[in-house]
C-alpha positions in Angstrom: 0.0 0.0 0.0 1.3 3.4 -0.9 1.9 6.2 1.6 -1.2 8.2 1.6 -1.5 12.0 1.8 -4.3 13.9 3.5 -3.6 17.2 1.8 -5.0 16.4 -1.6 -8.7 17.4 -1.1 -10.2 20.7 0.1 -13.5 20.5 2.0 -16.3 23.1 2.2 -19.9 23.0 3.5 -22.6 25.1 1.8 -26.1 25.7 3.0 -28.6 25.3 0.2 -32.4 25.5 0.1 -33.3 24.0 -3.3 -34.3 20.4 -3.6 -31.5 17.8 -4.6 -32.7 17.5 -8.2 -32.4 21.3 -8.6 -28.9 21.1 -7.3 -28.0 18.2 -9.6 -29.4 20.3 -12.5 -27.2 23.2 -11.6 -24.1 21.0 -11.3 -24.6 19.2 -14.6 -25.2 22.6 -16.2 -21.5 23.4 -15.6 -19.6 23.1 -18.9 -16.5 22.4 -16.8 -17.1 18.6 -16.6 -17.2 16.3 -19.7 -17.1 13.3 -17.3 -19.5 13.1 -14.4 -21.4 10.7 -12.3 -24.6 11.3 -10.2 -25.6 8.7 -7.6 -28.5 8.7 -5.2 -28.3 6.3 -2.2 -30.6 6.4 0.8 -31.3 10.2 0.7 -27.7 11.2 -0.1 -27.2 12.6 -3.6 -23.7 12.7 -4.9 -22.3 14.6 -7.9 -18.8 13.5 -9.0 -17.1 15.7 -11.6 -13.9 15.3 -13.6 -11.3 12.6 -13.3 -8.4 12.6 -10.8 -7.7 8.9 -11.1 -9.3 6.1 -13.0 -9.2 2.3 -12.9 -10.5 0.1 -15.7 -10.6 -3.5 -16.9 -10.4 -4.5 -20.5 -9.2 -7.6 -22.4 -5.6 -6.7 -21.7 -5.8 -6.5 -18.0 -6.5 -4.1 -15.1 -5.2 -0.5 -15.4 -4.8 2.4 -12.9 -4.0 5.9 -14.1 -3.4 8.9 -11.7 -0.9 11.7 -11.6 1.2 9.7 -9.2 0.6 6.1 -10.2 0.3 4.4 -13.6 0.0 0.6 -13.4 -1.1 -2.0 -15.9 -1.4 -5.6 -14.7 -2.6 -8.7 -16.4 -5.3 -10.9 -14.8 -6.5 -14.5 -15.3 -9.8 -15.5 -13.8 -9.9 -13.1 -10.9 -9.7 -9.4 -12.0 -11.3 -8.2 -8.7 -8.2 -9.2 -6.6 -6.2 -6.9 -8.9 -8.8 -4.1 -8.6 -8.4 -4.2 -4.8 -4.6 -4.2 -4.9 -4.5 -1.3 -7.4 -6.9 0.8 -5.3 -4.6 0.2 -2.4 -1.9 2.0 -4.3 -3.7 5.3 -4.5 -1.7 7.9 -2.6 -4.7 9.7 -1.3 -6.8 9.6 1.9 -10.6 10.0 1.8 -11.2 9.1 -1.9 -14.3 7.6 -3.3 -14.6 6.0 -6.8 -17.7 5.9 -9.0 -18.5 3.9 -12.1 -19.8 0.8 -13.6 -19.3 -2.9 -14.5 -20.5 -4.4 -17.8 -22.4 -7.7 -17.9 -19.8 -9.2 -20.3 -17.2 -9.0 -17.5 -18.6 -12.3 -16.3 -17.8 -14.0 -19.6 -14.2 -12.6 -19.6 -13.8 -13.6 -16.0 -14.8 -17.2 -16.8 -12.8 -17.5 -20.0 -9.9 -15.2 -19.3 -9.0 -12.0 -21.1 -10.4 -11.6 -24.6 -13.5 -13.7 -24.1 -16.3 -12.0 -25.9 -15.2 -8.5 -24.9 -14.4 -7.0 -28.3 -11.7 -4.8 -26.6 -14.3 -2.9 -24.7 -14.0 -1.7 -21.2 -15.6 -4.2 -18.8 -15.3 -2.1 -15.6 -14.6 1.6 -15.3 -14.2 3.5 -12.0 -13.1 7.1 -11.5 -12.0 9.1 -8.5 -13.4 12.6 -9.3 -11.6 15.9 -9.0 -14.6 17.4 -7.3 -17.3 15.6 -5.3 -20.5 17.1 -3.9 -22.8 15.3 -1.4 -26.2 16.7 -0.8 -28.1 15.9 2.3 -31.0 17.8 3.8 -30.3 21.5 3.5 -26.6 21.2 3.0 -24.0 20.4 0.3 -20.6 19.2 1.3 -18.0 19.9 -1.4 -14.6 18.2 -1.8 -12.2 19.2 -4.5 -8.5 19.1 -5.5 -8.6 22.7 -6.7 -9.7 25.8 -4.8 -10.9 27.6 -7.9 -12.9 24.5 -9.0 -14.5 24.3 -5.5 -15.5 28.0 -5.7 -17.1 27.5 -9.2 -19.1 24.6 -7.9 -20.2 26.5 -4.8 -21.4 29.4 -7.0 -23.3 27.0 -9.2 -25.1 25.6 -6.2 -26.1 29.0 -5.0 -27.0 30.5 -8.5 -30.8 30.9 -8.3 -30.8 32.2 -11.9 -30.3 28.6 -13.1 -33.5 26.8 -12.4 -34.9 23.7 -13.9 -37.8 24.1 -16.4 -39.5 20.9 -17.1 -39.5 19.9 -20.8 -42.1 18.2 -22.8 -42.0 14.4 -23.1 -41.4 12.3 -26.2 -42.6 8.9 -25.1 -41.6 5.8 -27.0 -44.0 2.9 -27.9 -42.3 0.0 -26.3 -45.0 -2.6 -26.8 -44.4 -3.9 -30.3 -40.6 -3.7 -31.0 -39.1 -7.2 -31.0 -42.2 -8.7 -29.6 -42.4 -11.8 -31.8 -38.7 -12.5 -31.3 -39.0 -12.1 -27.6 -41.9 -14.5 -27.3 -40.0 -17.0 -29.4 -37.0 -16.7 -27.1 -39.2 -17.3 -24.0 -40.7 -20.4 -25.6 -37.2 -21.7 -26.3 -36.1 -21.0 -22.7 -39.1 -22.8 -21.3 -38.3 -25.9 -23.3 -34.7 -25.8 -22.0 -36.0 -25.4 -18.4 -38.4 -28.3 -18.8 -35.5 -30.4 -20.2 -33.7 -29.5 -16.9 -30.9 -27.6 -18.6 -31.6 -24.8 -16.0 -34.2 -23.6 -13.6 -34.5 -19.9 -14.5 -33.1 -17.5 -17.0 -33.6 -13.7 -17.4 -34.1 -12.8 -21.1 -34.3 -9.2 -22.4 -35.3 -7.2 -25.4 -34.0 -3.9 -26.7 -36.1 -0.9 -27.9 -34.2 1.7 -29.9 -34.9 5.4 -29.4 -34.6 7.6 -32.5 -35.1 10.9 -30.7 -32.1 12.8 -29.5 -32.6 13.0 -25.7 -31.5 15.4 -23.0 -30.3 12.9 -20.5 -30.2 15.4 -17.6 -33.8 16.5 -18.2 -34.9 12.9 -18.7 -33.3 11.9 -15.4 -35.0 14.6 -13.5 -38.4 13.9 -15.0 -38.0 10.1 -14.5 -36.8 10.5 -10.9 -39.7 12.6 -9.9 -42.0 9.8 -11.1 -40.0 6.8 -9.7 -39.1 5.6 -6.3 -35.9 3.5 -6.9 -33.6 1.8 -4.4 -30.8 3.8 -6.2 -30.7 6.3 -9.1 -27.9 7.3 -11.3 -26.9 9.6 -14.2 -23.5 9.4 -15.8 -21.4 10.5 -18.7 -18.1 8.7 -18.7 -15.7 8.1 -21.5 -18.3 8.3 -24.3 -21.0 6.3 -22.4 -24.1 8.0 -21.2 -26.7 6.3 -19.1 -29.3 7.1 -16.5 -31.5 4.8 -14.5 -33.7 4.1 -11.5 -32.4 0.9 -10.0 -34.9 -1.3 -8.3 -32.5 -3.3 -6.2 -29.1 -3.5 -4.6 -26.8 -6.3 -6.0 -24.5 -6.0 -3.0 -23.5 -3.5 -0.3 -20.5 -4.0 1.9 -19.9 -1.7 4.9 -17.9 -2.3 8.1 -17.7 -6.0 7.2 -21.4 -6.4 6.8 -22.7 -7.7 3.4 -26.2 -7.1 2.2 -28.0 -8.1 -1.1 -31.6 -7.4 -2.0 -32.9 -9.6 -4.8 -36.2 -8.7 -6.4 -38.1 -11.3 -8.5 -41.7 -11.6 -9.3 -43.6 -8.7 -10.9 -47.0 -7.1 -11.4 -47.9 -3.7 -12.7 -48.3 -0.6 -10.6 -51.1 1.6 -11.8 -52.8 4.8 -10.8 -55.7 2.9 -9.2 -55.0 1.9 -5.6 -57.7 -0.8 -5.6 -56.3 -2.4 -8.7 -52.8 -2.3 -7.2 -54.0 -4.1 -4.2 -55.7 -6.7 -6.4 -52.4 -7.2 -8.3 -50.4 -7.3 -5.1 -52.5 -10.2 -3.8 -52.3 -11.9 -7.1 -48.5 -11.6 -7.1 -48.2 -13.0 -3.6 -50.4 -16.0 -4.5 -49.0 -16.8 -8.0 -47.0 -20.1 -7.8 -44.8 -19.0 -10.8 -43.8 -15.7 -9.2 -43.3 -17.2 -5.8 -41.1 -20.0 -7.2 -39.1 -17.5 -9.3 -38.5 -15.4 -6.2 -37.6 -18.3 -3.9 -35.0 -19.8 -6.3 -33.4 -16.4 -6.7 -33.2 -15.9 -2.9 -31.7 -19.3 -2.4 -29.1 -18.7 -5.1 -28.0 -15.4 -3.6 -27.8 -17.0 -0.2 -25.5 -19.8 -1.6 -23.3 -17.2 -3.3 -22.8 -15.2 -0.1 -22.0 -18.4 1.8 -18.7 -18.4 -0.2 -17.5 -15.1 1.4 -19.4 -14.8 4.7 -19.4 -16.5 8.0 -22.0 -19.2 7.5 -23.6 -18.6 11.0 -24.0 -14.9 10.2 -26.2 -15.3 7.1 -29.9 -14.5 7.4 -32.8 -13.8 5.2 -34.9 -10.8 6.2 -38.0 -9.1 4.8 -38.8 -12.3 2.9 -41.2 -11.8 0.1 -42.1 -8.2 0.9 -43.7 -6.3 -1.9 -41.7 -3.2 -3.1 -43.1 -0.6 -5.4 -40.7 0.5 -8.1 -41.9 3.0 -10.6 -44.5 1.3 -12.9 -44.2 -2.1 -11.3 -44.3 -3.9 -7.9 -41.9 -6.7 -7.0 -41.5 -9.5 -4.5 -38.4 -8.5 -2.5 -36.1 -10.1 0.1 -32.9 -9.1 1.9 -30.0 -11.4 2.6 -27.2 -10.2 5.0 -24.1 -11.6 6.6 -20.6 -10.8 7.9 -17.5 -11.1 5.7 -15.3 -14.0 6.7 -11.8 -13.4 7.9 -9.5 -12.4 5.0 -12.4 -11.4 2.7 -12.9 -7.9 1.4 -15.5 -5.9 -0.4 -14.5 -7.0 -3.9 -14.7 -10.7 -2.9 -18.4 -10.1 -2.1 -19.0 -8.4 -5.4 -17.2 -11.2 -7.2 -19.4 -13.8 -5.5 -22.8 -12.3 -6.6 -22.0 -10.5 -9.9 -23.9 -10.5 -12.1 -27.0 -10.4 -10.0 -29.0 -13.6 -10.1 -32.2 -11.6 -10.8 -30.6 -10.4 -14.1 -29.1 -13.7 -15.1 -30.7 -16.9 -13.7 -30.4 -20.2 -11.8 -28.0 -22.0 -12.0 -26.1 -18.9 -12.9 -23.5 -20.7 -15.1 -26.2 -22.4 -17.2 -28.2 -19.2 -17.4 -25.2 -17.2 -18.6 -24.5 -19.7 -21.3 -28.1 -19.5 -22.5 -28.1 -15.7 -22.5 -24.7 -15.7 -24.4 -26.1 -18.0 -27.0 -29.5 -16.6 -27.6 -29.5 -12.8 -27.0 -28.4 -11.2 -30.2 -26.7 -8.1 -28.7 -24.2 -7.7 -25.9 -25.8 -6.4 -22.7 -23.1 -3.9 -21.6 -24.6 -2.0 -18.7 -28.0 -3.7 -18.8 -28.3 -6.2 -16.0 -24.8 -5.3 -14.7 -24.0 -2.7 -12.0 -23.2 0.9 -11.2 -20.7 1.0 -8.3 -19.3 3.3 -5.6 -16.3 2.2 -3.6 -14.3 4.2 -1.1 -11.0 4.3 0.9 -12.7 2.6 3.9 -13.7 -0.4 1.8 -17.4 0.5 1.6 -18.8 -0.8 -1.7 -22.3 -0.2 -3.1 -23.4 -1.9 -6.3 -26.9 -1.3 -7.8 -28.5 -3.4 -10.5 -28.8 -1.5 -13.8 -32.4 -1.9 -14.8 -35.1 0.7 -15.7 -32.4 2.6 -17.6 -31.6 4.5 -20.8 -28.3 4.1 -22.6 -26.4 6.1 -25.3 -23.2 5.3 -27.0 -21.7 5.9 -30.4 -24.7 7.9 -31.6 -27.3 5.2 -30.6 -29.8 5.4 -27.8 -31.9 2.5 -26.5 -34.0 1.0 -23.7 -33.8 -2.6 -22.5 -35.9 -4.7 -20.2 -36.4 -8.4 -19.5 -38.1 -10.9 -17.2 -37.3 -14.1 -15.3 -38.3 -17.2 -17.3 -39.2 -20.4 -15.4 -41.1 -23.5 -16.4 -44.5 -21.9 -15.8 -43.8 -18.8 -17.9 -46.2 -17.8 -20.6 -44.6 -15.9 -23.5 -47.4 -13.3 -23.8 -47.3 -12.5 -20.1 -43.5 -12.2 -20.1 -43.7 -9.8 -23.0 -46.3 -7.8 -21.1 -44.0 -7.7 -18.1 -41.2 -6.2 -20.1 -43.6 -3.5 -21.4 -44.6 -2.7 -17.8 -41.0 -2.4 -16.7 -40.1 -0.2 -19.7 -42.9 2.2 -18.7 -40.7 3.3 -15.7 -38.6 5.3 -18.2 -40.2 5.3 -21.6 -42.9 7.7 -20.6 -40.4 10.4 -19.4 -38.1 10.8 -22.3 -37.3 14.5 -22.9 -35.9 15.5 -26.3 -32.9 17.8 -26.6 -33.9 21.4 -27.3 -30.8 23.5 -28.1 -32.4 27.0 -27.5 -33.6 25.9 -24.0 -30.1 24.7 -23.1 -28.6 28.0 -24.2 -31.0 29.9 -21.9 -29.4 28.3 -18.8 -25.9 28.5 -20.0 -25.6 25.1 -21.7 -27.7 23.0 -19.3 -28.2 20.3 -21.9 -24.6 20.2 -23.2 -23.1 17.9 -20.6 -25.1 14.8 -21.2 
């Protein structure tokens, strides 16, 4: 571990009165940051701007780049051990990293570097130059530069920059790829009945032709959703935003927690209908089975890294409302075994069983063979990780993606032996409604009025 300095970051507390989304709007309006990451976790909103240091995984290995340390190491089968070691070399105290892992990381991990990666980054985490955490009426600013800190403070206090809701350009998500998706469900059900696997999560993609303002879409979507975590990012040419329904894994002070959600019904504007659907969900053998096998799978995975006598299942089969749907939800927690660290827990559960299947290896093989497009962020994770070893990884679902001039939505469902193709298709439509209704197109004049508010997405 490198000698760590405590004089890198400057700290400042600002009293603010506007709501967190207004603050996020002002911060993303700054033309200063081409790369940024917004993360909401349990009432704390974080804006991370610029890049002080970055760590990434690709087919060549694991890489760390900072002003003081540049390292490139190969890996074979266990990249996360190298991730932990390289982060230990950062010469700073009090850092926090933000970023993402791609679904295809699991294929590369199983087959070694170069397995179905196409040279793409498989994990990308950045330690920002400037970080703003918003809680209650205050904003805590940390930056490597005094001028940069002052610019951010002024942006937070600038009441002339206010959010003006845009008009929506919703996308029809019902028909695109419907026939192909139902056929893929039928094929999966046959494999499940032939005992190739017990459950597999299959997805479909819906392209978005409209040029979107990702900041405006994030604000509109967040006001209409109630996620476990939310995120908005623009990192190295990849833009994404989402309203994550569940936590893949959280590690803090040696305690590990995972919150699988599986089993779905729609959430409507009618409370009586929602209650009827809730009762139907709790009584549906297919949904209950899908949830139970998912909980058992996560429990078994955490047994690999936790003290066995510390593992417990809490809140079993509660119903959680997430945007346009309601899910069966449980919580598994335990304490890390001696010698285990946060990335060991992430390694044990990634990708989340509720976005892959059971047994996971068979489900991943099925997805790899039958889904025509790489998943990338879909079904993977957005991640925060800090100098104290606290790791928070949220499942990337209910999200919008943009890269290389293309924008798209994606949603899926857990397929088991009792699955009916038409119902599984309808479930993807219900899930897509969490974001598809709140797409805000880019409007250049409106962005210019607030000093480039739409330019940073």
